[in-house]
N, C-alpha and C positions, 0 to 999 in steps of 0.2 A: 584194410584199417586195422591198425591193431593195438589202438588205445582203448581206453575205457570209455563208455557211454559219455557222449558230448553232453552238455547241459543245453537246454532249450533257450532260443535267442529271448532278448530282452521283450517284455509287453509292449505292444502297437500303444500308439499314445490313447486310443479311446478306453484301455482300461489301466492307465498309469495311477488314476486316482484309487483303484481298489488295489493295484498292487502295492501302492504307498503305505494303504492303512496295513495291509497283511505284513508287510515287512516291520513296520513301526510295533505291531501287536507282538511281532516274534522277539524282535531287539528288545522290548520289554520283558518278556519271559525270560530271555537270555541273561539280562540285567539282574532280575530276582534270583535267577541260577547263579550268578557270580558273585552276589551278596551273600548268598549261604553258603558255607562252607559245605561241599559234597560230603554226603554220610559215606562212612568208609565202606570200601567194596569187602568181598571174602577175604579172608586174611590169605595172605601169601608166604612163601618161604623162598621167595626171590633172592638172588645173591648178587656179588656185584654188577656193574653194566658190561657189556661185552665191548672192550675198546675198539675202535676203528681202525685196527692195525693190518697192515697187507698180510699178516700170518693168520688173521681172523676172517677177512673179507676179501670178496673180489668185486671191487667195482666197476659198473658200467663205464662207457663213456659220457662224460660229463658231470659223473657224480664227484663231489670233493668233500674233504674232510674240513671241516669248520668249526670255529668254537660260535657258539650262538647262545644268548642269555646264561652265559657262564659256564656251558659245558660243552664238552666235545659232541660234535654232530655232523651228519652227513647231509648235504644239500643235493637233491637230486631233481636235475633240471626238465623243463617243461620240451617234451619231443614228440614227432609224429610218431613214433614207434615206443613200445615200452622198453624205458631203460631201468636194469635191476642193479641191486647191492646184495648179493648172494653171501650169506654168512658160510665159511667153508666148515668143512668136516662135521656136519650135523646130519642125524638122521632122525627125525622129530615123527613120532606117531601120537603120542596122547599127552599132555601137562598144561604147562602155564606158561605164556608168552606176555610179556608187558614192553612197553616202550612209550615213550613221549613224542607228541607229534605237533607240529605245526603246518597248516597249508600255505600255500603261496600262488593258488590257483584253485579255481572251483573244482576241479577235480583231483584226487589224491590228498595225502600220501594211502598207500595200499601195503598190505603185507601178505604173502605168499606162504603157505606152510603145506607140507606132505608133497613138497615138488619134485615131480620126476624130471622135469624140464620145464622151458617159456611158455610150453603150449599143452603142459598136463599138470595142474595143480589145484589147490584149494586157496580162494582169497576173501580177504576182507578189506573193505576200503572206505574214505570218507569222502563225502563231496562237501568240504570244510568254507560252509557259504555263513555270513551274518544269521542267519533265519535258522539256523540249525535245529534249534528247538522245537521249532513250530513244522520244518520240512519231512512229509513221509518219506524222502530218500536221501537225508543228511548221511546215514552211513548203511551200507549193503553187504551181505555175503554172496558170492557166486562164483562156481566153479570155473575153471577152464577146460572144458571137454574138446578133445579132438583139436584143440586150437582156438575155439572158439569161449569166449566169456559169454557166460548164460544171462546176463544181468536183466536181460528185457523179456525173460520168459519165466522170471521167477519173482515178481514182484512182492510177493507176499514175505520175500527175507530180505526187506530195507526197512527203515526206521528213524524217526528221530532221536536226537542224542544231546547230549549235555556240551557239545563243543562250543569253545569261544574262539573267536579270533584274535590275532596278536598276541597270543602267550601259549605256553606248552599245554598240551592236553595229555592226560595220561590214559592209556588205552592198555586195557586187560582184556586177554583171550583164554577161555579154560576149554580145553578140549580133551573130551573123553569119546574113543570109539567113535560112533556116528553122530554126537552131540557137540555143540559149543553154546558156550554162553560170552558177551561181550560186554564190558563196561567201558563208559567214557567219563573220566572223571568221577568215579565212584557213583554212588546212588544205586538205584534199581539196575538190572541189567538194560543196556539198550537194544539189545538183540539176544534173543533165544532161538536158537537153530535146533528144532526137533529132530532134523534128520540131515547130515551134511549131504551133497548131490555130487560130488566128484567122484572120480574111477580111483584114486589113489587112498592109499591107506597108509602110507609113510612118506617121508622123503625129507628134503632140504626146506631151509626159511630163506626168504630174500624180501626185501621193500624194492617197492618200485613208487613212481612220483605222477606230477611234482610234489615237492615238500621237503619238510626238514624232519629227522629223526634222530632220536637220542636215547640216551638210557635203555638199550636194548636187553632184557635179561630173559632167559630160558631156562624154565623147571621142567625137565622131564617127568612124567609120572606125576604132577600134582594137579590131580583132578579135582580136588576139594569135595568129593561125594557124588561128582557127577554122573549119572548112570550111562554107562556107554553105550547101551542097546536106545536104537531110534524111538523116537515118541511116536504116537498112534499118529494114524491119517485121518484126519478130520473129517474126510469124506468118506471113510471106507465102509461105512454103512447107509451110505446114501444110493439108493437104486437107481437115482435118475441120471447118474453119470454112465456116458457111454466110453466104455474101458476098452473093450477087444477090437483090435484094427487090424488089417493087413496092410501093407505098405507097397508100393511099386518101387523099382529102381529108380533113381535120380534123372532127369532129362533137362536139356537148355531150354530157357524160354524167351523167345527175344524179346528186347524190349518193347513194349507197348502191344504185343502179342497177348491174345487170350488162348487158354488151352484148349485143345481139341477133345472131344469126350471121347472121340473115336481112337485115339491114340493110349488111351488106358490100357494095360495088359488084358489079354482075352483070353489067356490060359491060368489055371491054377498054379502053373510053376512061374509066373509072372508076380507072384504075389510072396510076401514073406509075414510071419506076424510081428507086429508092433504094438503090444499093449501098454497100456495106459500107466504111466508111474504115479507117484502118491500127489496126491489132488487132482486127478484126473488127468495129467498132463501127457498128450502125446509127444515125448520128447525127439524129433525127427534129427536133430544136431547129433542126440547121441548114436544115433544109427550111422550119419552120413557126414558128419561134420560139417566144417566150413563149405558154404556154395561157393562154386566157381561163377561167379556172375548169377545173373538172374536164372534161377534153377527151380525146378518144379517136381514136385511126387504127387502121387496119387494115394489116397487112403480110403478104405471100404471097409463098411461092416453090415450086419443084418438087423433089421429090426422087425420082430415080429405081431403084427397088431390083432387083437381079438375082432375088432370090426373097424371097416373103414371110416376117415375122420382126419381130422389137422391135431397136431401137438406142437405147440410153442416148444422152442429150443433156444438156450444162451449159448453163444458162441464166442471163443477167443481163438485169435491166431496171431501170426506173425509170417509174412508181411501181406500177402492177397491170398483171397480164399474164394472158390467156387465149388457151390453144393449143388449136387443132383440127387434124386430121389427116383429109383426107379427109372433112370435114365432122362428124366426131365429137369432141367436147371429152375432152381427155386431161391438161389441166395447167390450174391457175389459182392465182396466189398473190399475194401482197403484199409489197412493199418499200418501205416510207414512212418516210422518216427523222423526219418529225415525231412518229411515234409512237414510242416506244422500242422498245416490245414487238415491233413491226413490223418494225424495222429488220433486215436480212437480213445476212449477213458480207458484207465487211468494212464494218460501222458505217453500215449503208445507204446506201453507194455503189454504182453499177453495176459489175457484177463476176461473172465465169463462177463465183464462189463461192455467187453467190445460192441459186441452186437446180439440180435435176437431175431426171429424168423419163424415161419410155419413149415413144420413138416407134412406134406400131403400123403398120409398113409392109406393104403389100401389093406382089407381084410387080408391075414397071413403074411407071408413075408416079404420085406421091401429091402432092396439094396440101396444102401447110401454111401455115396461116391463122392468125395470130397479133393478137390485139388487146392495144394497149398504151395505157394512160390515165395521165395525168400532170396535175399541178397546182402543181408546185414545183419549180423550177429544172431542170437538164437533164431532156431525155427523149430516152430511147433503147434499145435491144435490142442484144444479142448472143448468137449460138447456136451450138455446137460440138457436132460428135459425138464419142462417147468413143472410135469406131471407123468408120472410112469405107470398109472394106472391104466391096465388093458394093454400094456405093452410087454414085451420078452425082450430084452436086451440079450445079444450073443456073451456068454459067459467068459470072461477074461482068463487068460491061462498065465498071467504073472504070478 
C-alpha cells in the first residue's frame, strides 16, 4: 500500500448523534473563520507563480492542467498509488514554498520537499474535510523514510487548520534547516515542526494528491528569521523514558502466530544498538524500512532496581507488542489501524496513550525484552515508567 493514511470509516449508527453534534460544532467554527478575513501571515518575497508547462513540470499519469476558479492549476487524481507532479530543475534546501490548494477527497493534496526520489523525502499534506477547524489531524507533516510514510508513529506532528472546503486555500511553508512552520489561510501557524524527521537535507519539490493545486511559488533562502537549529526535545530531561535499546534482525511472523521467546538472539552478536529518537521513539522503520508482510523484531534493555517491586509503565507501539521481564511474559496487545475495534487511542497512532502495565522487577538487573510486529506503515515503540525512583535505566548512546 503506497498511499497516505486512509481515513477511518463512518461512525456506526449508535454514535451518529454525537458525530453530528461534533460536525455541527466544527462547521460553526469554520463558518466563523470564513466570516473573518484571515490575519496576514509573515511577509514573503514570493515571485510570480510557476506556470504548469512541460519545461517546468513532469506530470505523472492522470495529472492534468486545468483552469479552476479562474487560474491555471493541476488536478491530481485519486489512485491506489501516489501520483506526483514533479517540479523540474529545482534543488531545494531552505526557503519558502507557497501554493493554493483545494481538496477533492478526504485525503490530499500533499507537497514533498527535499525529495531525492519517491521513497525518500519530507512531506506535508492535508486531510481536507469540512471539520478541519476541529480535527486534530487536518494537516500533517511526516517524512518518507526507506519508502515508508511515518504518519502513524508521529501523531504529535498533526494539527487542526483553517482549511475551508469549496474554495482555494492558501498554504505557506517556511523551512529552515531542521525546522518548519506552516500556515493555512494566514493567521497563526497551523503547524510548528521543531525538528524535521526525514533523512534528506536537500532535494526536489513535488505535489501529489488527490486534489487541485495552483499558484506555486518557491523562494529559496527566504526563511524569515526561523532558526535552522532544531528545537529542544520536550522529553530530554525526563528520566522516566527508556531510551537505550538493542534490536535483533527482522524475522517473518506468520499470520495469527505469536512470537516464540526462545527465538530471540542468544548471543551479543545478534543485537545492535537502536537508541530512542526525539520524544523517546524507538524508530524501527528507520533501521529496517518497510516490513515484507507481518514482520517481527526483538528489542531489549536493562533496568536496575534498588529493591524488588512493581513499576507501572506506559507503552506505545505499532502494530503488535509482547513484553517479557526476566523471561516471563507480562503484557501483550494489538494497535491495528486497519481494524477499527483494535485501534488504540489516539486513533491507531503510536502514543504512550496506547496502553500501560506493571513491570515486575527484582532487586538488581532486570532484562526487559519486547517483541514488536508490524505490517503497515510506521514501526516503532515507546516505553516510559510512571515513576523512576529507585531504578536506574541504561544510558542511551545517542
